[in-house]
C-alpha positions in Angstrom: 25.0 25.2 13.0 23.9 23.7 16.3 22.9 27.2 17.7 20.8 27.9 14.6 19.1 24.5 14.9 18.2 25.2 18.6 16.9 28.6 17.7 14.8 27.2 14.9 13.0 24.9 17.5 12.4 27.9 19.8 10.6 30.5 17.8 9.6 32.7 20.7 13.3 33.2 21.4 13.9 34.2 17.8 11.0 36.7 17.7 12.2 38.2 21.0 15.7 38.6 19.5 14.3 40.0 16.3 12.5 42.8 18.2 14.9 43.5 21.0 18.5 42.5 20.0 19.2 45.4 17.7 17.8 48.1 20.0 19.6 46.6 23.1 22.9 46.4 21.3 22.5 50.0 19.9 21.7 51.3 23.4 24.6 49.5 25.1 27.0 50.9 22.5 26.1 54.4 23.5 28.2 53.9 26.7 31.3 54.0 24.5 30.0 56.8 22.2 33.1 59.0 22.4 35.3 56.1 21.4 33.1 54.6 18.6 32.5 55.8 15.1 29.1 55.5 13.5 30.6 53.1 10.9 31.7 50.7 13.7 28.3 50.8 15.2 26.7 50.1 11.9 28.8 47.0 11.4 28.0 45.7 14.9 24.3 46.2 14.3 24.5 44.4 10.9 26.1 41.5 12.8 23.1 41.5 15.2 20.7 41.2 12.2 22.8 38.4 10.8 22.5 36.4 14.1 18.7 36.6 13.9 18.6 35.9 10.1 20.9 32.9 10.4 17.9 30.9 11.8 16.2 31.1 8.4 12.9 32.3 9.8 12.1 34.8 7.1 9.8 37.3 8.8 12.0 37.5 11.8 15.0 38.6 9.8 13.0 41.4 8.2 11.7 42.5 11.6 15.3 42.5 13.0 16.5 44.6 10.1 13.8 47.2 10.6 14.0 47.4 14.4 17.8 47.6 14.2 17.6 50.5 11.7 15.1 52.3 13.9 17.4 51.8 17.0 20.3 53.2 15.1 18.2 56.2 14.2 17.1 56.7 17.8 20.4 56.2 19.6 23.0 57.2 17.0 21.7 60.0 14.8 21.3 63.6 15.9 19.2 64.7 17.6 19.7 61.7 19.9 16.7 59.8 21.4 14.5 61.0 18.6 13.4 59.4 15.3 13.9 62.7 13.4 16.8 62.7 10.9 18.2 65.9 9.4 21.5 64.8 8.0 21.4 63.2 4.5 24.2 60.8 5.4 22.3 59.6 8.4 19.3 58.9 6.3 21.4 57.0 3.8 23.0 55.0 6.6 19.6 54.0 8.0 18.3 52.9 4.6 21.5 51.0 3.9 21.2 49.2 7.3 17.7 48.1 6.3 18.8 47.0 2.8 21.9 45.1 4.0 20.0 43.5 6.9 17.2 42.5 4.5 19.8 41.0 2.0 21.4 39.0 4.8 18.0 37.7 5.8 17.2 36.6 2.3 20.6 34.9 1.9 20.2 33.1 5.2 16.6 32.0 4.3 17.8 30.7 0.9 20.7 28.8 2.5 18.3 27.2 5.0 16.1 26.1 2.2 19.0 24.5 0.3 20.1 22.8 3.5 16.7 21.4 4.0 16.6 20.1 0.4 20.0 18.5 0.8 18.9 16.7 4.0 15.8 15.5 2.4 17.7 14.2 -0.6 20.1 12.4 1.7 17.2 10.7 3.4 15.8 9.6 0.0 19.2 8.2 -1.0 19.5 6.4 2.3 16.1 4.9 1.9 16.8 3.8 -1.7 20.1 2.2 -0.6 18.5 0.2 2.1 15.7 -0.8 -0.2 18.2 -2.0 -2.8 20.0 -4.3 -0.3 19.3 -8.0 -0.4 16.5 -8.9 1.9 16.6 -12.3 3.7 13.3 -14.2 3.4 12.8 -14.0 7.2 12.8 -10.2 7.2 10.8 -9.7 3.9 7.6 -8.6 5.5 9.4 -6.0 7.8 11.4 -4.7 4.8 8.3 -4.2 2.7 6.6 -2.4 5.6 9.6 -0.2 5.9 9.5 0.7 2.2 5.8 1.4 2.4 6.4 3.8 5.3 9.1 5.5 3.3 6.7 6.0 0.4 4.2 7.4 2.8 6.6 10.0 4.1 8.0 10.8 0.7 4.6 11.6 -0.7 3.3 13.3 2.5 0.3 10.9 2.3 -2.0 9.5 5.0 -1.6 5.8 4.3 0.2 3.4 2.1 -0.8 -0.3 1.6 1.0 -2.9 -0.5 -1.8 -4.7 -2.3 -1.1 -8.0 -4.1 -3.1 -9.8 -6.8 -5.8 -7.1 -7.2 -6.6 -4.9 -10.2 -5.0 -1.5 -10.3 -7.3 1.5 -9.7 -7.8 4.2 -12.4 -5.4 6.6 -10.6 -1.8 5.7 -11.2 1.6 7.3 -10.3 4.1 6.4 -13.0 7.8 6.0 -12.9 8.5 9.5 -14.3 6.5 11.0 -11.4 3.3 11.8 -13.3 -0.1 11.0 -11.9 -2.7 10.0 -14.4 -6.4 9.1 -14.1 -7.3 6.7 -16.9 -4.9 8.4 -19.3 -5.0 12.2 -18.7 -2.2 13.5 -16.5 -3.1 15.5 -13.4 -1.3 18.7 -12.3 -0.1 17.6 -8.9 2.3 20.5 -8.5 -0.7 22.9 -8.5 -3.7 20.9 -7.3 -1.9 18.4 -5.1 -2.5 14.6 -4.9 -6.1 13.7 -5.4 -8.0 13.3 -2.2 -11.0 11.5 -3.5 -9.4 8.2 -4.7 -6.7 5.7 -4.1 -3.4 6.3 -5.9 -1.7 3.2 -7.2 2.1 2.9 -7.6 2.6 -0.3 -9.6 5.2 -2.9 -8.6 6.5 -4.8 -11.6 6.7 -8.3 -10.2 8.9 -10.9 -11.9 5.9 -13.2 -12.3 3.8 -10.4 -13.9 1.1 -10.8 -11.3 -0.5 -7.5 -10.2 0.8 -5.6 -7.2 0.9 -2.0 -6.2 1.2 0.5 -3.4 -2.2 1.9 -2.6 -1.7 5.5 -1.4 -4.3 7.8 0.1 -4.0 11.5 0.9 -7.6 12.4 2.0 -7.1 14.5 5.1 -5.0 17.3 3.5 -3.7 18.5 0.2 -0.2 17.1 -0.4 2.0 18.6 -3.1 5.1 16.4 -3.4 7.4 17.7 -6.2 8.2 15.5 -9.2 11.5 14.4 -7.7 9.7 13.0 -4.6 7.1 11.2 -6.8 9.9 9.7 -8.8 11.6 8.4 -5.6 8.3 6.8 -4.6 8.0 5.1 -7.9 11.6 3.9 -7.7 10.9 2.5 -4.2 8.0 0.6 -5.6 10.3 -1.0 -8.2 12.8 -2.0 -5.5 10.0 -3.4 -3.4 8.9 -5.5 -6.4 12.3 -7.1 -6.4 11.8 -8.1 -2.8 8.7 -10.0 -3.5 9.2 -13.7 -3.7 7.3 -16.0 -6.0 5.4 -17.5 -3.0 1.6 -17.7 -3.2 0.0 -14.5 -2.0 -1.5 -16.2 1.0 2.0 -16.9 2.4 3.4 -13.5 1.8 0.2 -11.6 2.8 -2.1 -9.5 0.7 -1.5 -6.1 2.4 1.4 -4.4 4.1 0.3 -1.1 5.6 1.8 2.2 6.6 -0.2 4.9 8.2 0.7 8.5 9.3 0.5 8.9 13.0 
């Protein structure tokens, strides 16, 4: 896992391996041509494709599958050192090498996506657990700023301010993850978060005074899935529990988070 993480951060290395690893391995194996069967060579080359595909960089895995199949054709099918193929079995082997390599690439890409989702969900759960912990009065401001920063990251927004004692804007993100503008629900999954207005995430305070997270996403189109929008709404509910009944002047009217 550590090797795949390192490769994911060094894409030029991955692309170099995708283009050259299969051909280099196929060429080196020709040294032992009398002792090796073509089936053994095929298995080794499939392993080479699997190494590249394990990174989860989708195009690189496909490139590795194609270059490796071409290398097998060039070095291991008669006539050698030529891309011509006359034997039906050799043609079938080359095609299977591409198909198997492509299948490994797809599985590796899907596994990397699932892993990324699992890591993201773990981050959400950690943030929710921390937000649900009792907050001493002395650290209230810092805790609310941390929650605002988490909402900012969850929604992939530009800024997130905690606003107290001001009327909610027309654009509201509700607890079920829907975003509505004065009633009608917007299709965030397709069109992304609105970039032309402030999005309010209400905080239900115990004293019923108005409070909300004011979120803006003006510099880019952010499309957080419904699950992430629900997490943001839940964080707002937890933040509301952290608000004391002190006058707004003592607590402060705004706690801000901005994307660097």
